[in-house]
N, C-alpha and C positions, 0 to 999 in steps of 0.2 A: 575722485576727480573729473575735471573738466579740460584736462588739459594733457596730456603725457608726451612727456620734456626723455627724446631719443638723443642715444648716444651712438654711432656707429663705431663700432673695433674690426679697425683691416679696412685701410680706404685704398690699397689700388682696383682695381678692376670692378669685379661685381660691387663693393664697397661706395664704389664713387657712382653705379648707379644707386642705389638705392637715396646716398645723398640729393641725388637730384633731385629728384621728386618732391623730395620730403622740404630744400628747401626753395622748391619753388609753388611752396605752402598747399599739395595735390594732396593731402591727408584731411580731412577734416580732422578738431581737433586734439592734432598733434604738434610736436616744436624740437625739431633738430638746436642739439644745443652742443650738443660737443662729437670731435674726431679720436679715435685711438688708434696708434700705429707704431711699433717697433723702431720703424723707418722713419728715420727725422724725415728723409726726402720725397718720402710719399707723401709726410704730414705738411711740409712744405707746398708741395702739388697740391693739395687737396685746400689750403691757405687764400691759395694766387686764385684759383677755381675759383671759392663758393665766400669766401669773404674773411677779413679777421676778427669778426663778431664773435664767432663760439670758439666752445674751450678747448683743448688740443695738450691731447696729451699719449705722450710715450711708455708710460706706463697702467698696465691693466686692471693693480693695485689705485693707483689713484679714481679712474670712472668708477669699480664698485666703493669707493668713499664718498662719493660728491653724492651729499643732500639732494639735491637739485638737478640729481637724472634719475628719473624714472622706469626707464628702458634700458634696454641693450639693441642691438642688433648683429648677431654677428657671423659677419664677411673673411674669415680665417681660414688658413690651410684646414682640411682634415679634421687632421687626429688630433685641431682644439676643442670643436666642436665640446662636445662632453665637458671637457676639462674648461672652457667659459661661461659654459650655461650652470655648472655646479658654483663656478665660484659667482655668478651675475646673480641666479636664488637665496643664497646662502647668507647675500648681500639686502636683498629685499626689493632686487629688482624685476620686472616682466622680462621676458627673453624671448628673441624672435631669434632664430639658429639657422642659414645658410641648410644648403643641404647638403653632402649628404646629413643625419644626425651622427656621425662620425662615421669610424676605421668599421668596429666591431664590434658586435651586440652586447658584451661584456661591461663596458665603459657607458654604454648609452643606454643599459639598463639604468647602469647609478644612478643617472645625468635622472633618468625619470621616477627613484624611486626618491631623491633628493627631490626631485616635483610636487611629489606627494605628501613630503614635508611642509607644502606651503602652499595650503590650495587659493590660497585668497592672493597668493600672483597666476600667472599668464603661460604658459611654458611654449612657442608655438616653432613650425617647422615650414621653411621657406620653398613651400611643394606651391607654386603659385601657376600651375598647368591645373590643377582642382579646380578653377576659376573657370574654366575654359567649358563652353556649356555643352561644348560640343562630349563631352568624359560626363558633363555633369549627365548630360542625357542617356549617353551609352549606360552611366550605373542604373538611372532610373529604371528602364530597360528590364537591364537586367535582375535587378532585386524586386520590381515590379513582377516577375515571372514572366512577360511580354515574349520573351524570347525563349519561352518551357525552363526544361530542364539543362543547366550547360551541357554541352557536348566535347567542346575543343576552341582550345586558345591559342591565335598563333600571330605574334607581333616581329616583321622585321624593321627594325629599324637600326641603316645602314647609312644614315644623313650625317653621321657626324666627323666630316674628314679632318686628321688632325696632319697638318705633314712633323717632319721632323726640325721647323724650327720654330715651329710652336713650341714641343715639348723639351725643345732646349734655349727656350724663354728664360726658367728658372729652375732651377738651382733639386727646387723641393719637387718638383713634377717627375710622374712617370718612375717614383722611386717608391720600395715598400718601404725605406724610412720616409721617406717623405711627405708622401699622396697614400700611402697603404691601398693602394689599386689602379686602373685604369679604367679601362670604358664604360664598363659596371658601375665606380667609386663616384667618377665627375663625371661623367654626361648621362649615364642612364640611372638616376635616381629618381627623376621625374615620373619612367618608363614602369620602371621596378614595382615603383609606389599607386600607379594608376592599374595598374595590372592586378596587382591584388583589391587597391580600394573597389574595382567594376566587380570583379571573379571570383575574391575571396582567396583565402592565400592556399598552395598547394599542398599537398601534403609530402611529395617530396621529390628530390631534383637526379637530373642526373645532366652535366654538361663536360661540353669540351669547348678545356680555354687555355690560347694559343696565346702567349708567352713573347713579344719581343718581338712579334709575327711581322714583317716588312718594316718595323721603325727600330730604332737603335733605345728601344727604351726596356728598363725591367718589367712590369708592368703587364697585363694583358690589351689587345688591339682586335682581338676578335674572338665570338665569344656563339658556339652554338648548345643550348639546354634546351632538355626536354624535361617534361613536369606532366606529375600527375596528381588526380586529385580524390577526396575522399569519396567520391561519388561512381567516379570512375573515368572520367573527362580528362579529354589532354590538353597538353599545350607546349612549344613550343618557342623560345625567342633567341630570336637571332642580331644580334649587332657586332659593327664594327668601325674603326676606323677609319680606313684606309680602301671603300670604296670611294670611285668619283664617277655620274652619278649616286650617290645613294637613293634610299627607300623607308618613307616611314609608310608600312599601309599594317592596322591592326586590325584583325577579324575573331568574331566572336563567336558562337556557333551554338545556339538550344535544340531542343526537338519539339521548337514551334518559332524560330524563326534565327536568323541570323544580323548581324553588325559589322560592318565593313569603315573602318575611320581612314581616309587616308585626302591629302590635299586639303587638310586642318573640312573635309566634307564629310557627315555619317550618312549612309547611306542603311536602310531596313526594312528587309521583306520578314515578309511574318503568315507562316503556313495557318490556312482555317481550321487545320483539324492537327492536333499533335502526332508526330510521324508515331510513338510508341501506340497511339491509339492510332492513326493511318495502321500500320502496319496489323495491326492485329483485326482489324476490322477490311480489310478491303482483300477482295480475291479475283480480282480483276488479271493478274496477270505482271506486266508489264504497264509501271502506272504512276504518279507519285501525287503528293495531297498537292490542292492548292493553293496556289502561293500569293500575297498583294507586294505588292513596291509601297510604300508605305512613306510618304515623305515628312523628316522630322524635324520641326526649325530649334539652327544650333548656327549662329553669326557670333566667331573669330572673331577681334582686332587684333588676338598676337600680341599688341604691344603692352597691354596696361596688368595682366596679371599682374609683375611680383608689386605692384603700387595698390591694384587688391588686395595681398595677402595680405599686406601691412594695413591700409583699413579696415577692414574685417577684424587686425589682433588689435587696433586701438579700441574698434569696440567691442571687442568683446570684454577690454579692460576698461572702458567707459562705463558700457549699457549694458553688460549682461549680452550680447549677443555672440547665438553664437558659434565657437572656435572652427575656423573649415578645416584646416590643420595642425590641430595636436602636435605638439612633439612624441605624445608617442607612441602615434604612427608611427614613425619614421625610424623606428623596430623591425617594422614587419617586412617594407621595399630591400632591407639591411641586411636581412636575417635571409631574405631569400639571394643576394649577391653571397654573400659569405656562403651559400649554401652551396653555389654553383664555382666558388675557387676552389673548397671545399674536396667535392666529388672529383674534379680534376686529378690534384690534389692527391687524393687515395685511390682515383678509378674504380670510383663506386659510386651505388646512390647513395643519396643524402636526407635519412625523414628531415623534418621542418614540425617543430624548432630545434633546433639544430645543440651538438653539449658546448657555449658557448667555450667552452677549455681548452676540450679539443681544437676548434678552431682556432682559437689565442697561441697558444702552440706554436700550429701547421706555420700561420705568416710569424710569430718572430723570428722561426726560421729565416721566412726572407727578408726579415727585417738587420739579421746578425750577419748577412750579405749583401748589404742593399750599399755601391759606393758610395751616393750620395745624399745629403742633410738639406733639411727643410731652412729657406730663406726666412719662414715663415708668413707672407703677405700670398695670398688667393689674387 
C-alpha cells in the first residue's frame, strides 16, 4: 500500500484537530478522504471548514462498507471506542483510536482479541505523549538501569483545570452513562500510560477518589492514589481539575539516581555508587554517595505529538515501522484507573490485574443511577 486513505469518525473537537493536519497534507503517504458523524450540524461545519471534496457519512456502517477507505481514526466518546474498533477491524480497516481505549478493561480486551484475529491490520491508540522525547529519555534511563532499582514514583498532575461551564457544554460529559469517568478517564489517560510505560505496572492500588467535589457532576474531580510495585517500590498519583494554578511534576527515584520532569524539562541526578552498595560499605556515620547532575538533551515542541502519532501509524501500515502506541497497551493505563475507582468504591486495596467482571458490576451500578445520556460527540 502506497497511500493510506483515512476517514475520521467524530468530527467535533479532537476530530477536527486530526482533520486539520491531514487536510494540509502534513502526513506522508496518507490522504484524508471522509468524515463521519451522526450529528449533521457537525458534518456541515466540517464541510464548510475543509471543503466538499470529501465524503461525508452520518452512519458508521457506511464508512465500514466503503472500499475506498483503508483506515479510520476514532474520535468519539469513550464508550464507543472498543465498539467502533471492533467494527473497523472486522471490516478490514486499520484503526487508530483516541484515548482512552475504552471505559472498562473487559470490552477493551474484546477489541484487542479481535485485532489478534486480523494480524494484517494495524490497531493503534492516540498516545501522542509517547512522542515526547522528555518521556522517551526517562523511559530509556529507567529501562537501561541508569537510575538503578526503582524505589519511588510520584506524579502530581493537577493542571487540568475545568470549570462548571466546561462540564455543562455536553450532556454526555462527566456522567457515568455518557463518559464513564472524570479526570482519570478524560484528562489522565496519557499520564497513566506514561507512568506504566516508563516505570512498569504496579501490583496493587489503594486510592481515594472524590466524586463531584467542587463541581456539580457525577464523576471524579480529585484523586490521590498509592501504588506498590512487585519489588517493594511505591508510587503516589495525585490529580485534580479544581486547582489553579496547577502542577505537573513527575519524580522517579531509583537506588542510583533520580529523574524529575517538570515544565517539559527533564533533570537527572546519578549517584556514583548505588545506594545499596554505599549503605553496605560506608562506615563514616553521616554521609551519602556522591551525586552528579547530568544534562540529558530532550527538546519537545508540545505541538506535533498527534501528527507524529498518525505518521507512525501510517508508516507502520506502509513499510512496517515499529508502532510506538499499539492499542493493546491501552488496557494497561485503563487497568490502573479502573483499579483506582474500584479501590475507592470498595474501600480496600485492589490487586492488578483487576477482576474485570467485578469492576463492570460496580460501574453498572453507577450507570443505572446516571442522570444524563451521551449525545454521541467528543
